[in-house]
C-alpha positions in Angstrom: -18.6 -2.1 -59.6 -17.3 -1.4 -56.1 -13.8 -1.2 -54.6 -13.0 -2.2 -51.0 -12.3 1.0 -49.1 -8.7 1.9 -48.5 -8.2 3.5 -45.1 -5.7 6.3 -44.4 -4.3 6.5 -47.9 -4.0 9.1 -50.7 -7.0 9.2 -53.0 -4.9 8.5 -56.1 -3.7 5.1 -55.1 -3.9 2.6 -57.9 -2.9 2.0 -61.5 -1.9 5.1 -63.5 -3.5 5.2 -67.0 -2.6 7.5 -69.8 -5.6 9.8 -70.6 -5.5 8.7 -74.3 -5.9 5.1 -73.2 -8.7 6.0 -70.8 -10.5 7.8 -73.6 -10.2 4.7 -75.9 -11.5 2.5 -73.0 -14.6 4.8 -72.6 -15.3 4.6 -76.4 -15.3 0.8 -76.6 -18.5 -0.9 -77.8 -18.7 -4.3 -76.3 -21.6 -6.7 -76.6 -22.2 -7.7 -73.0 -21.5 -7.0 -69.3 -19.3 -10.1 -69.1 -16.9 -8.8 -71.7 -16.5 -5.5 -69.9 -15.8 -7.3 -66.6 -13.2 -9.6 -68.0 -11.5 -6.8 -70.0 -11.3 -4.5 -67.0 -9.9 -7.3 -64.8 -7.1 -8.0 -67.3 -6.5 -4.3 -68.2 -6.3 -3.1 -64.6 -4.1 -6.0 -63.5 -1.7 -5.4 -66.4 -1.7 -1.6 -66.0 -1.2 -1.7 -62.3 2.1 -3.5 -62.8 3.6 -1.5 -65.6 1.9 -3.1 -68.6 3.2 -6.6 -68.1 0.9 -9.5 -69.1 -1.7 -10.4 -66.5 -1.0 -13.8 -64.9 -4.6 -14.8 -64.2 -6.4 -18.1 -64.5 -10.0 -18.6 -65.5 -10.8 -19.4 -61.9 -9.2 -16.2 -60.7 -10.9 -14.1 -63.3 -14.2 -15.7 -62.3 -13.6 -14.8 -58.7 -12.7 -11.2 -59.6 -15.6 -10.6 -61.9 -18.3 -12.7 -60.2 -18.9 -14.6 -63.4 -19.3 -18.3 -64.1 -16.2 -20.1 -65.4 -17.8 -20.8 -68.8 -18.9 -17.2 -69.1 -15.3 -16.0 -68.5 -14.0 -18.4 -71.1 -16.6 -17.2 -73.7 -15.7 -13.6 -72.9 -12.0 -14.2 -73.3 -12.5 -15.9 -76.6 -14.6 -12.9 -77.8 -12.1 -10.3 -76.6 -9.2 -12.2 -78.3 -11.3 -12.4 -81.5 -11.8 -8.6 -81.6 -8.2 -7.9 -80.7 -8.5 -6.4 -77.2 -6.8 -9.3 -75.4 -4.0 -11.5 -76.5 -3.0 -14.8 -75.1 0.7 -15.3 -74.7 2.5 -18.6 -75.0 3.0 -18.7 -71.2 0.3 -20.5 -69.3 -2.4 -18.2 -68.0 -0.7 -15.1 -69.4 -3.0 -12.5 -70.9 -2.1 -9.2 -72.4 -4.3 -6.2 -73.1 -3.7 -4.3 -76.3 -5.0 -1.1 -74.8 -1.6 -0.9 -72.9 0.9 1.1 -75.1 2.5 -1.2 -77.6 4.7 1.4 -79.2 7.4 1.4 -76.5 6.0 -1.2 -74.2 6.2 1.3 -71.3 3.9 3.1 -68.9 5.3 5.8 -66.7 4.1 7.2 -63.4 4.1 11.0 -63.8 5.3 11.4 -60.2 8.0 8.8 -59.8 9.3 8.6 -63.4 9.8 4.9 -62.9 9.3 3.0 -66.1 8.1 -0.6 -66.6 8.4 -2.5 -69.8 5.3 -4.5 -70.9 7.6 -7.1 -72.7 9.8 -7.7 -69.7 10.6 -11.3 -68.9 10.4 -13.2 -66.7 7.3 -12.5 -64.6 3.8 -11.4 -65.1 1.4 -9.4 -63.1 -1.3 -10.8 -60.8 -3.6 -9.1 -58.4 -2.7 -11.3 -55.5 1.1 -10.6 -55.6 3.3 -7.6 -55.1 5.6 -6.7 -58.0 8.7 -8.2 -56.6 10.3 -8.5 -60.1 10.1 -4.8 -60.9 13.5 -3.5 -61.6 14.5 -0.2 -60.1 17.8 1.4 -60.9 20.0 1.3 -57.8 23.1 3.0 -59.2 25.1 5.4 -56.9 23.7 8.4 -58.8 20.1 7.3 -58.3 20.6 6.6 -54.7 22.3 10.0 -54.3 19.3 11.7 -55.8 17.0 9.7 -53.5 19.0 10.6 -50.4 19.1 14.3 -51.4 15.3 14.3 -51.8 14.9 13.2 -48.2 16.7 16.4 -47.1 19.6 14.5 -45.6 23.2 13.9 -46.5 24.5 10.6 -47.9 27.2 10.6 -45.2 24.5 10.6 -42.6 22.8 7.6 -44.3 26.1 5.7 -44.5 26.8 6.3 -40.8 23.5 4.5 -39.9 22.7 2.0 -42.6 24.8 -0.5 -44.5 25.1 -0.3 -48.3 22.7 -3.2 -48.7 20.2 -1.6 -46.3 20.3 1.7 -48.3 19.7 -0.2 -51.5 16.8 -2.1 -50.0 15.2 1.1 -48.7 15.6 2.9 -52.0 14.2 0.0 -54.1 11.2 -0.5 -51.9 10.4 3.2 -51.7 10.8 3.7 -55.5 8.5 0.8 -56.2 6.0 2.0 -53.8 6.0 5.5 -55.3 5.5 4.0 -58.7 2.3 2.4 -57.4 1.1 5.3 -55.2 2.0 8.3 -57.4 3.1 10.1 -54.2 6.0 9.9 -51.8 5.5 6.8 -49.5 7.7 8.5 -46.8 4.6 10.5 -46.0 2.6 7.4 -45.0 2.2 6.6 -41.3 3.9 3.7 -39.8 1.9 0.7 -38.6 1.4 0.3 -34.8 3.8 -2.7 -34.8 6.6 -0.7 -36.3 5.9 2.4 -34.2 6.4 0.2 -31.2 9.7 -1.3 -32.5 11.1 2.1 -33.3 9.9 3.5 -30.0 7.9 6.3 -31.6 4.3 7.6 -31.1 1.3 6.5 -33.1 0.9 8.7 -36.3 4.6 8.9 -37.0 5.4 8.9 -40.7 8.2 7.0 -42.4 9.9 10.4 -43.0 9.8 11.3 -39.3 11.0 7.8 -38.4 13.9 8.0 -40.9 15.0 11.3 -39.2 14.7 9.7 -35.8 16.9 6.8 -36.9 19.5 9.1 -38.5 19.6 11.1 -35.2 20.2 7.9 -33.2 24.0 8.1 -33.4 24.3 4.9 -35.5 21.9 2.7 -33.5 22.0 -0.5 -35.6 18.9 -2.0 -34.0 16.8 1.0 -35.0 18.3 1.0 -38.5 17.4 -2.7 -38.9 13.8 -2.1 -37.6 13.4 0.8 -40.0 14.4 -1.3 -42.9 11.8 -3.9 -41.8 9.2 -1.2 -41.7 10.0 -0.1 -45.2 10.0 -3.7 -46.6 6.6 -4.2 -45.0 5.2 -1.8 -47.7 5.3 -4.7 -50.2 2.3 -6.2 -48.3 0.7 -2.8 -47.3 -2.8 -2.4 -48.8 -2.3 1.4 -48.8 0.4 0.8 -51.5 -0.5 -2.5 -53.1 -4.3 -1.9 -53.0 -6.9 -4.7 -52.7 -8.7 -6.7 -55.4 -11.7 -5.2 -57.1 -15.0 -6.8 -56.3 -17.6 -6.9 -59.1 -21.3 -7.2 -58.4 
């Protein structure tokens, strides 16, 4: 099994798995290679998005695992039979019983952001970013977020609108839930470096400071928000699909 290389990103990018669950996974005794491939595809997709059911078709699973369509179907039937995968009523929605069923939650140790496995609507899929993940955007949460950046809320409010602050907070909180580290320490893309009139290698944190020091420059504020929202398609945060050989 190989994973497409992520460039310029922390080594711990990806799905966070409880050690107890990882141990159970290692102790499984499955009959064939195909069952392992399909189980891992469903398990990792579900875990990556907070334990929600994996929204994957037979064709998508075949593409992910490199198996034939019929082989995938047989493997799913076998995994359902032995209780490792459950098929939900929703079309193409598969759940993995290795994900905690007690509370339906998995929690990133770094961000503290929780996702419920029984949340509706929406399911996880490898090709989509988790747009439906709900992050608390109460004034208290935003205050904590702003304080963690080392800046004052009044400084933020003099540069960004209320909606922009919420958008920045939500995207960074979701990104941290996937990364396990502070996304503000990631470098800006060349495109956004140019828009913000900064040098290559500038981090989001440095760019945020630059915008806050700009005496309320609304254009820079808008361009910074665009840079943050681009994280929803950034492979350093969202990762890339696994390729099985």
